[in-house]
TITORMI-247744 format. One record per residue (C-alpha): residue number from 1; residue in three letters; chain; x, y, z. Coordinates in nm, 3 decimals. Layout:
<rs>
tidren	drenlum	pavo	X	Y	Z
NUM	ALA	A	X	Y	Z
...
</rs>
This chain:
<rs>
tidren	drenlum	pavo	X	Y	Z
1	MET	A	18.343	9.867	8.709
2	GLY	A	18.005	9.974	8.576
3	VAL	A	18.057	9.862	8.216
4	PRO	A	17.751	9.676	8.087
5	LEU	A	17.831	9.315	8.008
6	TYR	A	17.678	9.333	7.661
7	LEU	A	17.927	9.607	7.568
8	LEU	A	18.217	9.384	7.666
9	PHE	A	18.072	9.112	7.443
10	ILE	A	18.070	9.360	7.153
11	ILE	A	18.389	9.559	7.203
12	PHE	A	18.635	9.288	7.308
13	PRO	A	18.564	9.052	7.013
14	PHE	A	18.562	9.350	6.777
15	VAL	A	18.909	9.460	6.883
16	ILE	A	19.054	9.107	6.878
17	GLY	A	18.896	9.037	6.537
18	TRP	A	19.023	9.362	6.392
19	VAL	A	19.379	9.308	6.515
20	SER	A	19.408	8.936	6.442
21	ALA	A	19.200	8.916	6.122
22	SER	A	19.116	8.562	6.227
23	PHE	A	18.774	8.450	6.344
24	SER	A	18.920	8.142	6.513
25	ILE	A	19.159	8.352	6.719
26	THR	A	18.878	8.591	6.805
27	ILE	A	18.655	8.314	6.939
28	GLY	A	18.944	8.130	7.104
29	LEU	A	19.053	8.436	7.300
30	THR	A	18.721	8.592	7.388
31	VAL	A	18.506	8.294	7.489
32	PRO	A	18.727	8.181	7.781
33	PHE	A	18.770	8.538	7.895
34	LEU	A	18.411	8.662	7.872
35	PHE	A	18.183	8.367	7.944
36	PRO	A	18.299	8.324	8.307
37	LEU	A	18.171	8.679	8.364
38	LEU	A	17.812	8.569	8.300
39	SER	A	17.591	8.510	8.599
40	PRO	A	17.407	8.176	8.626
41	ASP	A	17.070	8.336	8.553
42	THR	A	17.176	8.477	8.213
43	ASN	A	17.127	8.298	7.885
44	PRO	A	17.475	8.233	7.740
45	ALA	A	17.335	8.178	7.389
46	LEU	A	17.229	8.543	7.369
47	TYR	A	17.577	8.661	7.457
48	ALA	A	17.726	8.413	7.211
49	VAL	A	17.522	8.584	6.939
50	LEU	A	17.678	8.919	7.030
51	LEU	A	18.025	8.773	7.043
52	TYR	A	17.995	8.597	6.708
53	ALA	A	17.831	8.894	6.531
54	SER	A	18.091	9.141	6.654
55	GLY	A	18.383	8.906	6.591
56	PHE	A	18.267	8.820	6.240
57	PHE	A	18.207	9.182	6.146
58	SER	A	18.547	9.302	6.264
59	TYR	A	18.741	9.007	6.127
60	PHE	A	18.586	9.054	5.787
61	ILE	A	18.663	9.427	5.765
62	SER	A	19.014	9.396	5.909
63	PRO	A	19.269	9.550	5.672
64	ILE	A	19.503	9.254	5.728
65	HIS	A	19.241	8.990	5.643
66	LEU	A	19.429	8.769	5.398
67	CYS	A	19.127	8.710	5.171
68	GLN	A	19.084	9.084	5.134
69	ILE	A	19.450	9.141	5.054
70	VAL	A	19.475	8.861	4.797
71	SER	A	19.141	8.938	4.630
72	ASN	A	19.203	9.312	4.610
73	ASN	A	19.551	9.255	4.471
74	PHE	A	19.437	8.996	4.216
75	PHE	A	19.148	9.203	4.085
76	GLY	A	19.328	9.538	4.117
77	ILE	A	19.064	9.683	4.350
78	ARG	A	19.134	9.944	4.615
79	PRO	A	19.035	9.826	4.963
80	ILE	A	18.792	10.115	5.009
81	ASP	A	18.603	10.008	4.696
82	ALA	A	18.574	9.653	4.827
83	TYR	A	18.453	9.779	5.165
84	LYS	A	18.182	9.989	5.000
85	LYS	A	18.043	9.674	4.839
86	GLN	A	18.074	9.455	5.148
87	PHE	A	17.968	9.695	5.419
88	PRO	A	17.589	9.686	5.364
89	THR	A	17.578	9.308	5.396
90	LEU	A	17.810	9.306	5.697
91	ALA	A	17.614	9.585	5.866
92	ILE	A	17.289	9.392	5.820
93	THR	A	17.453	9.080	5.966
94	PHE	A	17.578	9.274	6.269
95	ALA	A	17.242	9.447	6.313
96	ALA	A	17.068	9.108	6.299
97	GLY	A	17.291	8.987	6.583
98	LEU	A	17.205	9.293	6.789
99	LEU	A	16.837	9.245	6.716
100	LEU	A	16.847	8.880	6.819
101	PHE	A	17.017	8.974	7.144
102	ALA	A	16.765	9.252	7.213
103	MET	A	16.469	9.028	7.137
104	GLY	A	16.610	8.750	7.353
105	THR	A	16.672	8.973	7.651
106	PHE	A	16.332	9.133	7.614
107	LEU	A	16.155	8.796	7.604
108	ASN	A	16.344	8.661	7.905
</rs>
């Protein structure tokens, strides 16, 4: 359909992670769906990096992530204040995944 494969490996895990707020569910649903789309000449480890980075990022910032809910409630913190503290680290983690994918595809 003309959609680049790397975008599917970013968007699909992001949506599943955001909705489910579970990294296990994200990986369990996206790996069997996306990995058969890879051609034999592609390196699956590079696409696994994209999938894991996107899934982790979205699961962690999901508003229904139980750790977020319990921690924010216990400490009396608004979710937006917690996100402001967490976002730089999560953005660096996601950017590192994108960089690893880019470097891997460039070197192949």
